[in-house]
C-alpha positions in Angstrom: 97.4 17.3 121.7 100.3 17.1 118.6 100.2 13.2 117.8 102.9 11.8 115.0 100.9 8.9 115.5 97.9 10.6 113.3 100.2 11.4 110.7 101.9 8.1 109.7 101.7 6.4 106.1 100.3 2.6 107.1 101.9 0.4 107.6 105.2 2.4 109.2 108.4 0.9 110.7 110.0 1.4 114.2 113.0 1.1 115.0 113.2 -0.6 118.1 115.0 0.6 121.3 117.4 -1.5 122.7 120.0 -1.2 124.9 123.8 -0.4 123.7 122.8 -0.6 120.3 120.1 2.0 119.1 122.1 4.8 120.5 122.9 7.9 119.1 125.8 6.7 116.5 124.0 3.8 115.5 120.9 6.0 114.9 122.7 8.7 113.1 123.4 6.1 110.6 119.6 4.2 110.1 119.1 8.2 110.0 121.7 8.9 107.1 121.3 5.5 105.0 118.1 4.0 106.0 116.2 7.6 106.1 114.8 9.5 102.7 112.9 11.7 101.3 110.1 8.7 100.0 109.7 7.6 103.4 110.8 8.7 106.5 107.2 9.5 107.4 106.8 6.0 107.6 109.7 5.1 110.4 110.0 5.9 114.1 112.9 5.7 115.6 112.8 5.0 119.3 116.5 5.5 121.8 117.5 3.2 124.7 115.0 3.0 127.3 116.0 5.3 129.5 115.7 5.0 134.2 113.2 7.0 134.7 114.7 6.7 138.4 117.5 7.7 137.2 115.7 11.1 136.0 114.9 12.4 138.6 118.0 14.6 139.9 120.4 16.5 138.3 123.6 14.2 139.0 121.3 10.9 137.4 120.2 13.4 134.2 124.4 14.3 133.7 124.9 11.0 134.0 122.6 10.3 130.9 121.9 12.7 129.2 123.6 11.0 126.3 120.8 8.1 125.7 118.5 11.4 125.5 120.8 13.4 122.8 118.8 13.4 119.1 119.3 14.9 115.9 116.2 16.4 113.6 117.2 13.9 111.1 115.5 11.3 113.6 112.2 12.3 113.5 109.4 11.5 114.5 111.7 10.0 117.7 110.2 8.8 120.8 112.1 8.2 124.3 111.4 5.0 125.7 111.4 5.4 129.7 111.0 2.8 132.5 110.1 2.2 136.4 108.2 1.3 138.8 107.8 4.7 140.6 104.7 6.3 139.3 106.2 9.6 141.5 109.3 10.1 139.5 107.6 8.6 136.5 106.3 12.2 136.1 109.3 13.7 137.1 110.9 11.6 134.1 108.4 12.3 131.5 108.2 16.3 132.8 112.0 16.8 132.0 111.8 14.5 128.9 109.1 16.8 127.9 111.0 20.1 127.6 113.8 18.1 125.1 111.7 17.9 122.3 110.8 14.6 121.5 107.8 13.9 119.2 106.5 11.6 121.9 107.7 9.3 125.0 107.2 5.2 125.6 106.7 3.2 128.4 108.2 0.2 128.5 106.6 -2.1 130.1 108.0 -5.1 128.1 112.1 -6.1 129.0 112.2 -8.7 130.7 115.7 -8.6 132.4 115.4 -9.3 135.7 117.3 -6.2 137.0 114.2 -4.6 135.3 112.2 -7.1 136.4 113.0 -7.0 140.4 112.0 -2.8 140.6 108.6 -3.7 139.6 109.6 -2.3 136.3 109.8 -3.6 132.3 107.2 -7.1 132.0 107.3 -6.9 135.4 104.7 -4.5 135.7 102.3 -7.0 134.1 102.1 -8.7 136.9 100.9 -5.4 138.8 98.4 -3.9 135.8 96.9 -1.4 138.1 100.4 0.0 139.0 100.5 -0.1 135.7 98.0 2.6 134.7 99.3 4.9 137.6 102.7 5.1 135.8 100.2 5.7 132.7 98.6 8.3 134.0 101.9 10.0 135.8 103.2 10.3 132.4 100.6 12.0 131.0 100.5 14.4 134.2 105.1 14.7 134.1 104.2 15.8 130.2 101.4 18.8 131.2 104.0 20.1 133.9 106.3 20.2 131.8 104.1 23.0 129.4 104.2 20.2 126.0 101.1 18.0 124.6 103.1 15.0 123.3 101.1 11.3 123.1 102.5 8.4 125.5 102.4 4.5 124.3 103.4 1.6 126.0 105.8 -1.2 124.7 104.7 -4.8 126.4 104.8 -8.0 125.3 101.8 -11.1 125.4 102.3 -11.9 129.5 104.6 -12.6 131.4 105.2 -16.9 131.9 101.5 -17.0 129.9 100.4 -15.7 127.3 97.4 -13.5 129.5 96.6 -11.0 126.8 93.3 -10.1 127.9 93.7 -9.1 131.0 96.7 -7.4 130.8 96.4 -5.4 127.5 92.6 -4.2 128.7 93.9 -3.0 131.5 96.6 -1.0 129.5 93.6 0.2 127.1 92.0 1.3 130.0 94.6 4.6 130.1 95.4 7.1 127.5 98.0 5.6 125.3 98.1 6.6 121.3 100.1 3.0 120.0 100.5 0.4 120.9 103.7 -2.0 121.1 103.3 -6.0 121.6 107.0 -8.3 121.1 104.8 -10.6 120.8 105.8 -13.6 122.6 105.6 -13.7 127.0 109.0 -12.6 129.6 109.4 -15.8 129.7 110.2 -16.7 126.4 112.3 -13.9 126.1 113.3 -14.2 122.1 113.9 -18.2 122.1 110.6 -18.8 120.2 109.2 -17.8 116.9 107.5 -14.5 117.9 103.2 -15.6 118.3 102.2 -13.3 114.9 98.5 -15.2 115.0 97.8 -13.2 119.2 97.7 -9.8 116.7 93.6 -10.0 115.9 93.0 -11.1 119.1 94.9 -8.1 120.6 93.4 -5.8 117.5 89.7 -6.7 119.1 90.6 -5.5 122.7 91.4 -2.3 121.1 88.1 -2.3 118.7 86.1 -3.5 122.1 87.7 -0.2 123.9 86.3 2.1 121.3 90.2 4.0 121.4 91.5 4.9 118.9 94.9 3.4 119.6 97.8 2.0 116.9 98.8 -1.6 117.4 102.3 -1.7 116.1 103.8 -5.9 116.0 107.6 -6.8 117.4 108.7 -9.9 116.4 111.1 -11.7 113.8 110.7 -9.0 111.3 114.0 -9.7 108.9 113.6 -6.7 106.1 111.1 -3.5 104.9 109.2 -6.4 102.9 108.4 -8.9 105.5 107.0 -5.7 108.1 104.5 -4.7 105.1 103.8 -8.6 104.7 102.9 -9.3 108.5 100.8 -6.0 108.7 98.8 -6.7 106.2 98.0 -10.5 107.2 97.7 -10.3 110.5 96.2 -6.2 110.3 98.9 -4.4 112.8 99.3 -0.5 111.7 103.1 -0.6 111.8 106.0 -3.2 112.2 108.8 -2.9 115.0 112.4 -4.5 114.1 115.5 -5.3 116.5 117.8 -7.7 115.5 117.0 -7.3 111.6 119.0 -3.8 112.2 122.3 -5.1 113.2 125.1 -3.8 110.8 122.1 -2.9 108.5 122.1 1.5 108.4 120.4 0.6 105.0 117.5 -1.5 106.8 115.1 1.3 106.2 116.1 2.1 102.7 114.1 -0.3 100.5 111.9 -2.7 100.8 113.7 -4.6 98.8 115.7 -5.4 101.0 119.1 -3.9 99.3 122.6 -5.6 100.2 125.4 -3.8 99.8 129.4 -5.4 99.7 131.8 -5.9 102.2 132.9 -2.9 100.6 131.0 -0.5 101.2 129.8 -2.5 104.7 133.2 -2.5 106.0 133.7 1.2 105.5 130.6 1.8 107.0 131.6 0.3 109.8 134.8 3.1 109.2 132.0 5.5 109.7 130.4 4.2 112.7 133.0 3.8 114.8 134.4 7.5 114.7 130.7 8.7 114.9 130.4 6.3 118.4 133.4 7.5 119.3 132.9 11.2 118.6 130.2 11.4 120.9 129.2 8.4 122.7 133.1 6.9 123.7 134.6 8.0 126.8 134.3 7.3 130.5 130.9 9.4 130.8 129.7 8.2 128.1 130.5 3.9 127.2 133.4 2.4 126.7 134.8 1.3 123.4 133.9 -2.2 123.9 130.3 -1.8 123.1 131.1 -0.8 119.8 132.4 -4.0 120.1 129.0 -5.8 119.9 128.4 -4.4 116.0 131.0 -5.6 114.8 130.3 -9.6 113.8 127.0 -8.1 112.2 129.3 -5.6 110.0 131.2 -8.7 109.4 130.3 -11.6 107.5 129.4 -12.9 104.2 133.0 -12.8 102.4 136.3 -14.2 102.3 138.6 -13.2 105.7 135.7 -12.3 107.7 136.1 -14.6 110.8 139.6 -13.6 110.9 139.0 -9.9 110.5 136.9 -10.3 113.3 139.2 -11.8 115.8 141.3 -9.1 114.5 138.8 -6.4 115.0 138.2 -7.2 118.5 141.1 -6.9 120.2 141.1 -2.6 118.5 140.7 0.1 121.6 139.3 2.9 119.0 138.3 3.7 115.9 142.1 4.7 114.6 143.0 1.5 115.2 139.4 0.0 113.7 140.5 2.3 110.4 143.8 0.7 109.9 143.0 -2.6 110.1 140.0 -2.3 107.9 142.3 -0.5 105.8 144.4 -3.4 105.3 142.2 -6.1 104.5 140.6 -4.0 101.4 144.1 -3.9 100.4 144.7 -6.9 100.6 141.1 -7.7 99.2 141.8 -6.0 95.7 
């Protein structure tokens, strides 16, 4: 089996799969400004999470295809899927494997009510036997496609309470190459500090399983340096970053935490907006309003930022964004 996980330098870093955030436009920016020759092999990208059920027919695939587009600059890249129907998971992974991804990750941690209501995402924590069947189905789909790529799982420490011993032990009975733990329960969402002190306990379960499973910690990683320190302190193989990358395509470029000036950030925002519009904007893909969730992250920390954000929130396309920002920069100089 070709398994990129075995080739990563430790500790490695992972881009969290975030709906309407880690789309192809934002990943393009992160790859351009964050990956370089020195660190490329220690950064793993994830797609947004994609519904396995939706990938089981041609119409659904056409509608969701933009979520599974990527470039070679983003490698290694993992496609994340979610679902609670083993047969649909098999069909979905058969299709996804054929697209050339380096791996497939199964979302068993999303706390969104609509996802949990399907029995998917964090809903699988309540049904470990089904979760195991989902992992088996993913492997069957990959094999049916004639490919051999690794399967990983992203989950949480429990649903309403911490239940690591029971839940994680069940997951480890199946064939996974990496396990990402968002160090909070589904109930806690992101409302409390991540429980990094759980990592040694999970590491011990992996050791007892006798399997070579990489452990990735997720929650409250503020910088590359912070991630490295957490990995070394608690003993995980890698760290996953979510909110820390908002408005920060440079996140992965330096362990020193490079901070660009206001003008550079605003020019990069223009570029990001243009890429979004080119790749995703339109009725078949995403509304331009989705791009606006990045505005607050880019536009802050300098005089006039609040007023500029208010103005940008009224825009409807990249041309308007560019004009408003260029006018602002002329006044600022």
